[in-house]
mmCIF file of the C-alpha atoms, coordinates in Angstrom:
data_MODEL
# 
_entry.id   MODEL 
# 
loop_
_atom_site.group_PDB 
_atom_site.id 
_atom_site.type_symbol 
_atom_site.label_atom_id 
_atom_site.label_alt_id 
_atom_site.label_comp_id 
_atom_site.label_asym_id 
_atom_site.label_entity_id 
_atom_site.label_seq_id 
_atom_site.pdbx_PDB_ins_code 
_atom_site.Cartn_x 
_atom_site.Cartn_y 
_atom_site.Cartn_z 
_atom_site.occupancy 
_atom_site.B_iso_or_equiv 
_atom_site.pdbx_formal_charge 
_atom_site.auth_seq_id 
_atom_site.auth_comp_id 
_atom_site.auth_asym_id 
_atom_site.auth_atom_id 
_atom_site.pdbx_PDB_model_num 
ATOM 1   C CA . SER A 1 1   ? -0.075  0.130   -0.415 1.00 0.00 ? 1   SER A CA 1 
ATOM 2   C CA . LYS A 1 2   ? 3.282   2.633   -0.028 1.00 0.00 ? 2   LYS A CA 1 
ATOM 3   C CA . GLN A 1 3   ? 4.986   3.368   -3.410 1.00 0.00 ? 3   GLN A CA 1 
ATOM 4   C CA . ARG A 1 4   ? 7.121   6.447   -4.681 1.00 0.00 ? 4   ARG A CA 1 
ATOM 5   C CA . GLU A 1 5   ? 6.217   7.922   -8.123 1.00 0.00 ? 5   GLU A CA 1 
ATOM 6   C CA . MET A 1 6   ? 8.702   10.485  -8.853 1.00 0.00 ? 6   MET A CA 1 
ATOM 7   C CA . GLY A 1 7   ? 9.909   11.200  -5.568 1.00 0.00 ? 7   GLY A CA 1 
ATOM 8   C CA . ARG A 1 8   ? 5.933   11.233  -4.177 1.00 0.00 ? 8   ARG A CA 1 
ATOM 9   C CA . LEU A 1 9   ? 5.236   9.131   -1.420 1.00 0.00 ? 9   LEU A CA 1 
ATOM 10  C CA . GLN A 1 10  ? 1.381   7.292   -2.619 1.00 0.00 ? 10  GLN A CA 1 
ATOM 11  C CA . LEU A 1 11  ? -0.893  5.242   -0.274 1.00 0.00 ? 11  LEU A CA 1 
ATOM 12  C CA . LEU A 1 12  ? -4.167  3.296   -0.405 1.00 0.00 ? 12  LEU A CA 1 
ATOM 13  C CA . GLY A 1 13  ? -6.373  3.890   2.612  1.00 0.00 ? 13  GLY A CA 1 
ATOM 14  C CA . THR A 1 14  ? -10.405 4.379   3.424  1.00 0.00 ? 14  THR A CA 1 
ATOM 15  C CA . VAL A 1 15  ? -12.081 7.996   3.722  1.00 0.00 ? 15  VAL A CA 1 
ATOM 16  C CA . VAL A 1 16  ? -13.443 8.003   7.296  1.00 0.00 ? 16  VAL A CA 1 
ATOM 17  C CA . SER A 1 17  ? -14.519 11.504  7.008  1.00 0.00 ? 17  SER A CA 1 
ATOM 18  C CA . LYS A 1 18  ? -16.224 13.598  4.413  1.00 0.00 ? 18  LYS A CA 1 
ATOM 19  C CA . LYS A 1 19  ? -17.458 16.566  7.592  1.00 0.00 ? 19  LYS A CA 1 
ATOM 20  C CA . MET A 1 20  ? -14.782 19.677  5.553  1.00 0.00 ? 20  MET A CA 1 
ATOM 21  C CA . GLN A 1 21  ? -15.300 21.298  2.075  1.00 0.00 ? 21  GLN A CA 1 
ATOM 22  C CA . LYS A 1 22  ? -12.483 19.899  -0.203 1.00 0.00 ? 22  LYS A CA 1 
ATOM 23  C CA . SER A 1 23  ? -11.121 18.092  2.540  1.00 0.00 ? 23  SER A CA 1 
ATOM 24  C CA . ALA A 1 24  ? -11.509 14.334  4.305  1.00 0.00 ? 24  ALA A CA 1 
ATOM 25  C CA . VAL A 1 25  ? -9.603  12.554  6.617  1.00 0.00 ? 25  VAL A CA 1 
ATOM 26  C CA . VAL A 1 26  ? -8.206  9.229   4.674  1.00 0.00 ? 26  VAL A CA 1 
ATOM 27  C CA . GLN A 1 27  ? -7.712  5.968   7.078  1.00 0.00 ? 27  GLN A CA 1 
ATOM 28  C CA . VAL A 1 28  ? -4.521  4.075   5.847  1.00 0.00 ? 28  VAL A CA 1 
ATOM 29  C CA . ILE A 1 29  ? -4.095  0.530   8.387  1.00 0.00 ? 29  ILE A CA 1 
ATOM 30  C CA . ARG A 1 30  ? -0.125  -0.664  7.357  1.00 0.00 ? 30  ARG A CA 1 
ATOM 31  C CA . ARG A 1 31  ? 0.046   -4.620  8.014  1.00 0.00 ? 31  ARG A CA 1 
ATOM 32  C CA . MET A 1 32  ? 3.487   -5.454  9.946  1.00 0.00 ? 32  MET A CA 1 
ATOM 33  C CA . PRO A 1 33  ? 4.408   -8.486  12.027 1.00 0.00 ? 33  PRO A CA 1 
ATOM 34  C CA . HIS A 1 34  ? 5.451   -7.629  15.769 1.00 0.00 ? 34  HIS A CA 1 
ATOM 35  C CA . PRO A 1 35  ? 9.583   -7.456  15.872 1.00 0.00 ? 35  PRO A CA 1 
ATOM 36  C CA . LEU A 1 36  ? 9.644   -9.606  18.477 1.00 0.00 ? 36  LEU A CA 1 
ATOM 37  C CA . TYR A 1 37  ? 6.910   -11.986 18.699 1.00 0.00 ? 37  TYR A CA 1 
ATOM 38  C CA . LEU A 1 38  ? 6.247   -12.374 14.412 1.00 0.00 ? 38  LEU A CA 1 
ATOM 39  C CA . LYS A 1 39  ? 2.054   -11.904 14.810 1.00 0.00 ? 39  LYS A CA 1 
ATOM 40  C CA . VAL A 1 40  ? 0.733   -9.607  12.195 1.00 0.00 ? 40  VAL A CA 1 
ATOM 41  C CA . ILE A 1 41  ? -0.860  -6.587  13.878 1.00 0.00 ? 41  ILE A CA 1 
ATOM 42  C CA . SER A 1 42  ? -2.389  -3.554  11.791 1.00 0.00 ? 42  SER A CA 1 
ATOM 43  C CA . LYS A 1 43  ? -0.802  0.102   12.475 1.00 0.00 ? 43  LYS A CA 1 
ATOM 44  C CA . ARG A 1 44  ? -3.730  2.997   11.210 1.00 0.00 ? 44  ARG A CA 1 
ATOM 45  C CA . LYS A 1 45  ? -2.289  6.390   10.637 1.00 0.00 ? 45  LYS A CA 1 
ATOM 46  C CA . SER A 1 46  ? -4.739  9.173   9.737  1.00 0.00 ? 46  SER A CA 1 
ATOM 47  C CA . PHE A 1 47  ? -4.500  11.680  6.860  1.00 0.00 ? 47  PHE A CA 1 
ATOM 48  C CA . ILE A 1 48  ? -6.187  14.599  5.699  1.00 0.00 ? 48  ILE A CA 1 
ATOM 49  C CA . VAL A 1 49  ? -6.597  14.883  2.115  1.00 0.00 ? 49  VAL A CA 1 
ATOM 50  C CA . HIS A 1 50  ? -7.054  17.629  -0.580 1.00 0.00 ? 50  HIS A CA 1 
ATOM 51  C CA . ASP A 1 51  ? -10.037 16.787  -2.545 1.00 0.00 ? 51  ASP A CA 1 
ATOM 52  C CA . GLU A 1 52  ? -10.466 19.519  -5.196 1.00 0.00 ? 52  GLU A CA 1 
ATOM 53  C CA . LEU A 1 53  ? -13.501 18.243  -6.806 1.00 0.00 ? 53  LEU A CA 1 
ATOM 54  C CA . ASP A 1 54  ? -15.137 17.273  -3.121 1.00 0.00 ? 54  ASP A CA 1 
ATOM 55  C CA . GLU A 1 55  ? -16.557 14.316  -4.950 1.00 0.00 ? 55  GLU A CA 1 
ATOM 56  C CA . LEU A 1 56  ? -15.273 11.786  -1.887 1.00 0.00 ? 56  LEU A CA 1 
ATOM 57  C CA . LYS A 1 57  ? -17.911 9.700   0.724  1.00 0.00 ? 57  LYS A CA 1 
ATOM 58  C CA . ALA A 1 58  ? -17.139 8.435   2.997  1.00 0.00 ? 58  ALA A CA 1 
ATOM 59  C CA . GLY A 1 59  ? -16.377 4.624   2.923  1.00 0.00 ? 59  GLY A CA 1 
ATOM 60  C CA . ASP A 1 60  ? -14.735 4.966   -0.640 1.00 0.00 ? 60  ASP A CA 1 
ATOM 61  C CA . ARG A 1 61  ? -11.195 3.237   -0.851 1.00 0.00 ? 61  ARG A CA 1 
ATOM 62  C CA . VAL A 1 62  ? -8.635  6.237   -2.717 1.00 0.00 ? 62  VAL A CA 1 
ATOM 63  C CA . LYS A 1 63  ? -5.200  6.206   -3.024 1.00 0.00 ? 63  LYS A CA 1 
ATOM 64  C CA . ILE A 1 64  ? -3.567  9.635   -2.212 1.00 0.00 ? 64  ILE A CA 1 
ATOM 65  C CA . GLU A 1 65  ? -0.361  11.647  -3.477 1.00 0.00 ? 65  GLU A CA 1 
ATOM 66  C CA . GLU A 1 66  ? 2.667   13.373  -1.025 1.00 0.00 ? 66  GLU A CA 1 
ATOM 67  C CA . CYS A 1 67  ? 2.694   16.946  -1.639 1.00 0.00 ? 67  CYS A CA 1 
ATOM 68  C CA . LYS A 1 68  ? 3.326   20.169  -0.953 1.00 0.00 ? 68  LYS A CA 1 
ATOM 69  C CA . PRO A 1 69  ? 1.837   21.501  2.657  1.00 0.00 ? 69  PRO A CA 1 
ATOM 70  C CA . LEU A 1 70  ? -1.449  23.104  1.328  1.00 0.00 ? 70  LEU A CA 1 
ATOM 71  C CA . SER A 1 71  ? -2.663  24.476  5.621  1.00 0.00 ? 71  SER A CA 1 
ATOM 72  C CA . LYS A 1 72  ? -1.076  22.624  8.484  1.00 0.00 ? 72  LYS A CA 1 
ATOM 73  C CA . ASN A 1 73  ? -2.253  19.217  8.595  1.00 0.00 ? 73  ASN A CA 1 
ATOM 74  C CA . LYS A 1 74  ? -3.002  18.824  4.859  1.00 0.00 ? 74  LYS A CA 1 
ATOM 75  C CA . HIS A 1 75  ? 0.181   17.064  3.040  1.00 0.00 ? 75  HIS A CA 1 
ATOM 76  C CA . PHE A 1 76  ? -1.863  15.058  0.576  1.00 0.00 ? 76  PHE A CA 1 
ATOM 77  C CA . THR A 1 77  ? -3.818  15.204  -2.654 1.00 0.00 ? 77  THR A CA 1 
ATOM 78  C CA . LEU A 1 78  ? -6.424  12.694  -3.655 1.00 0.00 ? 78  LEU A CA 1 
ATOM 79  C CA . LYS A 1 79  ? -5.056  10.802  -6.510 1.00 0.00 ? 79  LYS A CA 1 
ATOM 80  C CA . GLU A 1 80  ? -7.644  8.458   -7.712 1.00 0.00 ? 80  GLU A CA 1 
ATOM 81  C CA . ILE A 1 81  ? -10.578 7.022   -6.611 1.00 0.00 ? 81  ILE A CA 1 
ATOM 82  C CA . LEU A 1 82  ? -10.613 3.345   -6.523 1.00 0.00 ? 82  LEU A CA 1 
ATOM 83  C CA . ILE A 1 83  ? -13.686 1.596   -5.252 1.00 0.00 ? 83  ILE A CA 1 
ATOM 84  C CA . PRO A 1 84  ? -16.163 4.273   -4.574 1.00 0.00 ? 84  PRO A CA 1 
ATOM 85  C CA . TYR A 1 85  ? -18.804 3.145   -1.662 1.00 0.00 ? 85  TYR A CA 1 
ATOM 86  C CA . PRO A 1 86  ? -22.060 2.426   -2.694 1.00 0.00 ? 86  PRO A CA 1 
ATOM 87  C CA . SER A 1 87  ? -24.379 5.496   -2.257 1.00 0.00 ? 87  SER A CA 1 
ATOM 88  C CA . GLN A 1 88  ? -28.018 3.634   -1.923 1.00 0.00 ? 88  GLN A CA 1 
ATOM 89  C CA . LEU A 1 89  ? -28.458 0.370   0.119  1.00 0.00 ? 89  LEU A CA 1 
ATOM 90  C CA . PRO A 1 90  ? -31.758 -0.512  0.780  1.00 0.00 ? 90  PRO A CA 1 
ATOM 91  C CA . PRO A 1 91  ? -31.739 -1.501  4.858  1.00 0.00 ? 91  PRO A CA 1 
ATOM 92  C CA . PRO A 1 92  ? -31.765 -5.229  5.218  1.00 0.00 ? 92  PRO A CA 1 
ATOM 93  C CA . VAL A 1 93  ? -35.538 -6.749  6.400  1.00 0.00 ? 93  VAL A CA 1 
ATOM 94  C CA . PHE A 1 94  ? -35.433 -10.029 7.810  1.00 0.00 ? 94  PHE A CA 1 
ATOM 95  C CA . LYS A 1 95  ? -39.409 -10.955 7.892  1.00 0.00 ? 95  LYS A CA 1 
ATOM 96  C CA . ASP A 1 96  ? -39.323 -14.549 7.363  1.00 0.00 ? 96  ASP A CA 1 
ATOM 97  C CA . LEU A 1 97  ? -36.691 -15.230 10.441 1.00 0.00 ? 97  LEU A CA 1 
ATOM 98  C CA . PRO A 1 98  ? -38.263 -16.647 13.694 1.00 0.00 ? 98  PRO A CA 1 
ATOM 99  C CA . ALA A 1 99  ? -38.448 -14.449 17.164 1.00 0.00 ? 99  ALA A CA 1 
ATOM 100 C CA . THR A 1 100 ? -35.820 -15.357 19.499 1.00 0.00 ? 100 THR A CA 1 
ATOM 101 C CA . LYS A 1 101 ? -35.945 -14.501 22.918 1.00 0.00 ? 101 LYS A CA 1 
ATOM 102 C CA . TYR A 1 102 ? -33.673 -11.656 21.979 1.00 0.00 ? 102 TYR A CA 1 
ATOM 103 C CA . ALA A 1 103 ? -35.705 -10.052 19.572 1.00 0.00 ? 103 ALA A CA 1 
ATOM 104 C CA . LYS A 1 104 ? -39.414 -10.628 20.030 1.00 0.00 ? 104 LYS A CA 1 
ATOM 105 C CA . LYS A 1 105 ? -41.963 -10.997 17.265 1.00 0.00 ? 105 LYS A CA 1 
ATOM 106 C CA . ASN A 1 106 ? -42.981 -7.042  17.861 1.00 0.00 ? 106 ASN A CA 1 
ATOM 107 C CA . ASP A 1 107 ? -39.740 -5.610  18.792 1.00 0.00 ? 107 ASP A CA 1 
ATOM 108 C CA . THR A 1 108 ? -38.257 -2.731  15.741 1.00 0.00 ? 108 THR A CA 1 
ATOM 109 C CA . ARG A 1 109 ? -35.812 -1.476  18.282 1.00 0.00 ? 109 ARG A CA 1 
ATOM 110 C CA . LEU A 1 110 ? -32.642 -3.800  16.672 1.00 0.00 ? 110 LEU A CA 1 
ATOM 111 C CA . GLY A 1 111 ? -35.169 -3.208  13.117 1.00 0.00 ? 111 GLY A CA 1 
ATOM 112 C CA . LEU A 1 112 ? -35.010 -7.194  12.507 1.00 0.00 ? 112 LEU A CA 1 
ATOM 113 C CA . PHE A 1 113 ? -39.251 -6.768  11.808 1.00 0.00 ? 113 PHE A CA 1 
ATOM 114 C CA . ARG A 1 114 ? -40.779 -4.293  10.007 1.00 0.00 ? 114 ARG A CA 1 
# 
């Protein structure tokens, strides 16, 4: 998920927040073995990314590229959207399932029965 092109660092990540204008928070997950125990662990780092066209949505898988500092915390720009997050998915409806002791037939708090 980490490579350099023309001296600029490129990373793959997931958009976790899109509450700013022309900016987004992208989380990059690196998987590496622990130095002593050799168990594979995940390290997460969040980057604030410049999105000029304001086209990102939370959940998109993106490639970001290092650039000159655009603000105090913004040092990456959007290179491309690899996998867009599905925008409109209908909520799941489970009407055929029998009622259990955890979700009664008339209980709508869990969203299982409508």
